[in-house]
N, CA, C and O of each residue as an XYZ file, in Angstrom:
336
protein
N     226.562    147.234   -111.517
C     227.217    145.947   -111.591
C     227.348    145.395   -110.178
O     227.496    146.160   -109.224
N     227.296    144.099   -110.040
C     227.362    143.467   -108.729
C     228.693    142.746   -108.562
O     229.314    142.330   -109.540
N     229.123    142.603   -107.303
C     230.342    141.853   -107.022
C     229.996    140.373   -106.869
O     228.859    139.981   -107.132
N     230.962    139.537   -106.445
C     230.755    138.092   -106.332
C     229.672    137.740   -105.320
O     229.055    136.680   -105.431
N     229.427    138.596   -104.342
C     228.403    138.352   -103.323
C     227.029    138.874   -103.733
O     226.083    138.791   -102.949
N     226.902    139.402   -104.934
C     225.636    139.943   -105.389
C     225.359    141.356   -104.913
O     224.294    141.909   -105.187
N     226.319    141.949   -104.197
C     226.169    143.323   -103.705
C     226.565    144.293   -104.811
O     227.434    143.974   -105.623
N     225.949    145.462   -104.858
C     226.349    146.439   -105.883
C     227.785    146.889   -105.667
O     228.197    147.166   -104.541
N     228.540    146.961   -106.754
C     229.916    147.436   -106.682
C     229.917    148.948   -106.503
O     229.103    149.640   -107.115
N     230.809    149.468   -105.683
C     230.862    150.919   -105.519
C     231.439    151.591   -106.767
O     232.210    150.988   -107.514
N     231.061    152.816   -106.971
C     231.626    153.612   -108.051
C     232.980    154.113   -107.598
O     233.106    154.646   -106.495
N     233.996    153.950   -108.431
C     235.338    154.395   -108.071
C     235.521    155.850   -108.479
O     235.284    156.214   -109.631
N     235.945    156.684   -107.523
C     236.241    158.096   -107.745
C     237.701    158.302   -107.379
O     238.119    157.956   -106.274
N     238.488    158.867   -108.306
C     239.911    159.083   -108.078
C     240.192    160.575   -108.048
O     239.922    161.277   -109.023
N     240.733    161.069   -106.938
C     241.135    162.466   -106.828
C     242.573    162.570   -107.291
O     243.434    161.826   -106.820
N     242.844    163.490   -108.213
C     244.192    163.666   -108.737
C     244.778    164.970   -108.215
O     244.056    165.945   -108.007
N     246.078    164.983   -108.006
C     246.753    166.191   -107.541
C     246.741    167.231   -108.661
O     247.204    166.957   -109.768
N     246.218    168.409   -108.378
C     246.191    169.510   -109.346
C     245.543    169.140   -110.667
O     245.980    169.599   -111.722
N     244.507    168.316   -110.621
C     243.853    167.923   -111.862
C     242.397    167.589   -111.644
O     241.799    167.980   -110.642
N     241.824    166.855   -112.600
C     240.397    166.551   -112.540
C     240.074    165.448   -111.543
O     240.966    164.796   -110.999
N     238.801    165.256   -111.319
C     238.288    164.138   -110.543
C     237.899    163.072   -111.556
O     237.086    163.329   -112.444
N     238.472    161.877   -111.432
C     238.195    160.794   -112.362
C     237.132    159.889   -111.763
O     237.270    159.422   -110.632
N     236.068    159.642   -112.525
C     234.943    158.841   -112.057
C     234.678    157.741   -113.075
O     234.590    158.004   -114.275
N     234.550    156.496   -112.588
C     234.184    155.412   -113.482
C     232.759    155.647   -113.957
O     231.850    155.836   -113.147
N     232.566    155.635   -115.270
C     231.282    155.984   -115.845
C     230.434    154.778   -116.151
O     230.812    153.644   -115.860
N     229.290    155.029   -116.738
C     228.748    156.327   -117.124
C     228.323    157.140   -115.904
O     228.064    156.590   -114.833
N     228.257    158.456   -116.085
C     227.893    159.340   -114.978
C     226.888    160.384   -115.430
O     226.815    160.742   -116.605
N     226.122    160.860   -114.468
C     225.286    162.043   -114.643
C     225.762    163.052   -113.613
O     225.972    162.710   -112.449
N     225.932    164.293   -114.042
C     226.380    165.370   -113.159
C     225.274    166.403   -113.089
O     224.790    166.872   -114.119
N     224.869    166.760   -111.871
C     223.875    167.802   -111.673
C     224.629    169.112   -111.450
O     225.395    169.238   -110.495
N     224.409    170.085   -112.335
C     225.082    171.377   -112.252
C     224.381    172.275   -111.246
O     223.255    171.999   -110.833
N     225.056    173.355   -110.854
C     224.504    174.245   -109.837
C     223.211    174.937   -110.274
O     222.457    175.428   -109.435
N     222.953    174.977   -111.588
C     221.698    175.576   -112.052
C     220.591    174.528   -112.227
O     219.507    174.849   -112.714
N     220.860    173.280   -111.830
C     219.861    172.226   -111.887
C     219.905    171.372   -113.141
O     219.270    170.319   -113.195
N     220.658    171.821   -114.166
C     220.767    171.004   -115.378
C     221.519    169.719   -115.071
O     222.392    169.690   -114.204
N     221.172    168.657   -115.792
C     221.849    167.375   -115.653
C     222.560    167.076   -116.965
O     221.939    167.106   -118.028
N     223.854    166.788   -116.900
C     224.631    166.412   -118.077
C     225.126    164.990   -117.869
O     225.358    164.567   -116.736
N     225.288    164.252   -118.964
C     225.630    162.841   -118.877
C     226.808    162.521   -119.780
O     226.952    163.094   -120.859
N     227.648    161.602   -119.328
C     228.711    161.047   -120.153
C     228.660    159.537   -120.013
O     228.554    159.009   -118.906
N     228.736    158.849   -121.135
C     228.705    157.397   -121.147
C     230.097    156.771   -121.244
O     230.225    155.559   -121.420
N     231.131    157.594   -121.128
C     232.501    157.063   -121.185
C     232.775    156.169   -119.987
O     232.119    156.289   -118.953
N     233.760    155.259   -120.129
C     234.053    154.337   -119.035
C     234.810    155.008   -117.896
O     234.732    154.546   -116.758
N     235.537    156.081   -118.172
C     236.133    156.934   -117.142
C     235.896    158.373   -117.574
O     236.178    158.738   -118.715
N     235.382    159.183   -116.669
C     235.042    160.567   -116.968
C     235.920    161.483   -116.117
O     236.064    161.264   -114.914
N     236.503    162.503   -116.737
C     237.305    163.489   -116.013
C     236.438    164.722   -115.769
O     236.087    165.442   -116.704
N     236.098    164.955   -114.504
C     235.255    166.086   -114.125
C     236.165    167.218   -113.652
O     237.038    167.010   -112.810
N     235.958    168.402   -114.193
C     236.779    169.564   -113.868
C     236.601    169.966   -112.403
O     235.480    170.089   -111.911
N     237.719    170.164   -111.724
C     237.689    170.604   -110.334
C     238.112    172.071   -110.188
O     237.952    172.652   -109.115
N     238.648    172.676   -111.252
C     239.163    174.041   -111.153
C     238.224    175.083   -111.766
O     238.413    176.282   -111.560
N     237.219    174.638   -112.512
C     236.253    175.497   -113.201
C     236.868    176.360   -114.307
O     236.254    177.340   -114.728
N     238.062    176.016   -114.780
C     238.678    176.747   -115.891
C     238.304    176.155   -117.243
O     238.532    176.786   -118.275
N     237.742    174.972   -117.255
C     237.456    174.250   -118.482
C     236.427    174.973   -119.341
O     235.422    175.473   -118.834
N     236.684    175.024   -120.631
C     235.710    175.603   -121.563
C     234.566    174.632   -121.827
O     233.536    175.021   -122.376
N     234.742    173.372   -121.438
C     233.685    172.374   -121.622
C     233.183    171.882   -120.265
O     232.784    170.726   -120.123
N     233.208    172.783   -119.260
C     232.772    172.464   -117.901
C     231.399    171.815   -117.926
O     230.533    172.315   -118.644
N     231.139    170.751   -117.204
C     231.908    170.206   -116.092
C     232.983    169.209   -116.499
O     233.652    168.648   -115.631
N     233.169    168.973   -117.799
C     234.184    168.026   -118.245
C     235.539    168.712   -118.321
O     235.635    169.864   -118.746
N     236.567    168.016   -117.915
C     237.923    168.573   -117.924
C     238.457    168.640   -119.351
O     238.329    167.678   -120.109
N     239.053    169.772   -119.719
C     239.729    169.900   -121.011
C     241.214    170.217   -120.807
O     241.876    170.705   -121.723
N     241.724    169.947   -119.635
C     243.116    170.154   -119.195
C     243.490    171.629   -119.075
O     244.675    171.963   -119.106
N     242.517    172.504   -118.939
C     242.802    173.930   -118.756
C     243.618    174.187   -117.496
O     244.317    175.196   -117.414
N     243.543    173.298   -116.517
C     244.303    173.472   -115.281
C     245.808    173.437   -115.540
O     246.586    173.868   -114.689
N     246.224    172.938   -116.683
C     247.658    172.855   -117.011
C     248.226    174.168   -117.534
O     249.441    174.368   -117.511
N     247.359    175.067   -118.007
C     247.840    176.322   -118.597
C     248.438    177.235   -117.532
O     247.898    177.370   -116.435
N     249.534    177.841   -117.869
C     250.190    178.803   -116.981
C     250.475    180.066   -117.785
O     250.922    179.984   -118.929
N     250.225    181.213   -117.209
C     250.491    182.489   -117.889
C     251.972    182.594   -118.226
O     252.829    182.297   -117.394
N     252.265    183.015   -119.439
C     253.643    183.233   -119.853
C     254.353    181.987   -120.342
O     255.493    182.088   -120.795
N     253.745    180.835   -120.274
C     254.369    179.603   -120.726
C     254.134    179.449   -122.221
O     253.028    179.728   -122.685
N     255.134    179.013   -123.001
C     254.934    178.826   -124.440
C     253.763    177.885   -124.702
O     253.641    176.840   -124.062
N     252.905    178.262   -125.645
C     251.751    177.445   -125.985
C     250.591    177.594   -125.021
O     249.624    176.837   -125.101
N     250.666    178.543   -124.120
C     249.606    178.713   -123.115
C     248.570    179.735   -123.560
O     248.037    180.496   -122.752
N     248.293    179.738   -124.878
C     247.336    180.718   -125.385
C     245.894    180.297   -125.162
O     244.970    181.069   -125.416
N     245.697    179.047   -124.676
C     244.354    178.616   -124.335
C     243.512    178.166   -125.506
O     242.309    177.954   -125.347
N     244.115    178.010   -126.697
C     243.333    177.581   -127.846
C     243.319    176.067   -127.925
O     244.326    175.405   -127.676
N     242.162    175.532   -128.276
C     242.025    174.095   -128.481
C     241.947    173.315   -127.206
O     242.330    173.799   -126.141
N     241.448    172.100   -127.310
C     241.349    171.203   -126.171
C     242.334    170.074   -126.385
O     242.616    169.693   -127.521
N     242.850    169.545   -125.309
C     243.823    168.473   -125.384
C     243.169    167.184   -125.850
O     241.984    166.952   -125.612
N     243.946    166.359   -126.509
C     243.441    165.059   -126.945
C     243.124    164.204   -125.737
O     243.799    164.289   -124.711
N     242.107    163.389   -125.857
C     241.772    162.472   -124.791
C     240.935    163.065   -123.679
O     240.738    162.417   -122.651
N     240.446    164.255   -123.851
C     239.640    164.856   -122.785
C     238.343    164.102   -122.644
O     237.832    163.547   -123.617
N     237.824    164.077   -121.480
C     236.547    163.430   -121.251
C     235.439    164.443   -121.472
O     235.410    165.497   -120.837
N     234.551    164.126   -122.355
C     233.443    165.022   -122.639
C     232.160    164.248   -122.776
O     232.139    163.027   -122.625
N     231.119    164.938   -123.054
C     229.834    164.268   -123.180
C     229.831    163.294   -124.344
O     230.504    163.525   -125.348
N     229.093    162.227   -124.222
C     229.005    161.229   -125.292
C     227.787    161.496   -126.132
O     227.526    160.769   -127.091
Protein backbone atom coordinates (compact mmCIF):
# COMPACT_ATOMS: atom_id res chain seq x y z
CA UNK A 1 0.00 0.00 0.00
CA UNK A 2 1.23 3.51 -0.72
CA UNK A 3 1.00 6.67 1.37
CA UNK A 4 -0.25 10.09 0.12
CA UNK A 5 3.12 10.73 -1.58
CA UNK A 6 2.97 7.47 -3.52
CA UNK A 7 5.74 5.94 -1.38
CA UNK A 8 5.26 2.42 -0.03
CA UNK A 9 3.93 2.40 3.52
CA UNK A 10 6.18 0.66 6.03
CA UNK A 11 5.03 -2.54 7.68
CA UNK A 12 4.21 -1.92 11.33
CA UNK A 13 5.87 -4.30 13.82
CA UNK A 14 4.88 -4.03 17.49
CA UNK A 15 7.07 -5.56 20.21
CA UNK A 16 5.06 -6.50 23.29
CA UNK A 17 6.40 -6.95 26.81
CA UNK A 18 6.56 -10.68 27.63
CA UNK A 19 4.47 -11.59 24.61
CA UNK A 20 4.37 -12.05 20.86
CA UNK A 21 5.61 -9.80 18.08
CA UNK A 22 2.61 -8.24 16.34
CA UNK A 23 3.00 -7.64 12.60
CA UNK A 24 0.50 -6.02 10.26
CA UNK A 25 -0.31 -8.70 7.71
CA UNK A 26 -0.43 -10.50 5.50
CA UNK A 27 2.99 -11.95 6.28
CA UNK A 28 5.31 -14.73 5.20
CA UNK A 29 7.71 -16.13 7.80
CA UNK A 30 10.83 -18.04 6.80
CA UNK A 31 11.58 -20.71 9.42
CA UNK A 32 15.07 -21.81 10.41
CA UNK A 33 14.70 -24.97 8.30
CA UNK A 34 13.90 -22.91 5.18
CA UNK A 35 10.15 -23.55 5.12
CA UNK A 36 7.94 -20.54 4.44
CA UNK A 37 4.61 -20.18 6.26
CA UNK A 38 2.02 -17.52 5.48
CA UNK A 39 -0.82 -15.80 7.30
CA UNK A 40 -3.29 -13.52 5.57
CA UNK A 41 -4.66 -12.02 8.79
CA UNK A 42 -4.58 -8.23 9.15
CA UNK A 43 -2.48 -8.53 12.34
CA UNK A 44 -0.36 -11.60 13.01
CA UNK A 45 1.05 -12.59 16.42
CA UNK A 46 4.44 -14.26 15.93
CA UNK A 47 5.75 -16.30 18.86
CA UNK A 48 8.89 -14.89 20.46
CA UNK A 49 9.29 -17.49 23.23
CA UNK A 50 9.14 -20.69 21.11
CA UNK A 51 6.70 -22.31 23.58
CA UNK A 52 3.79 -22.19 21.14
CA UNK A 53 2.37 -25.48 19.91
CA UNK A 54 1.50 -23.69 16.65
CA UNK A 55 4.94 -22.05 16.22
CA UNK A 56 5.70 -19.61 14.61
CA UNK A 57 2.21 -18.34 15.46
CA UNK A 58 1.55 -17.34 19.06
CA UNK A 59 -1.00 -19.44 20.98
CA UNK A 60 -0.42 -17.53 24.27
CA UNK A 61 1.74 -20.31 25.72
CA UNK A 62 3.97 -17.58 27.17
CA UNK A 63 1.20 -16.92 29.72
CA UNK A 64 1.38 -20.40 31.29
CA UNK A 65 3.11 -20.66 34.64
CA UNK A 66 3.92 -23.90 36.47
CA UNK A 67 1.63 -24.49 39.43
CA UNK A 68 -0.97 -21.91 38.37
CA UNK A 69 -4.60 -23.13 38.18
CA UNK A 70 -5.52 -23.96 34.59
CA UNK A 71 -1.87 -24.10 33.52
CA UNK A 72 -2.16 -27.63 32.18
CA UNK A 73 -1.29 -26.43 28.69
CA UNK A 74 -4.38 -27.87 26.99
CA UNK A 75 -6.07 -25.96 24.21
CA UNK A 76 -5.23 -22.70 22.53
CA UNK A 77 -6.58 -19.34 23.58
CA UNK A 78 -9.30 -17.68 21.57
CA UNK A 79 -8.14 -15.07 19.13
CA UNK A 80 -4.72 -16.53 18.48
CA UNK A 81 -3.12 -15.63 15.23
CA UNK A 82 -2.59 -18.64 13.06
CA UNK A 83 -2.25 -19.55 9.46
CA UNK A 84 -5.13 -18.62 7.17
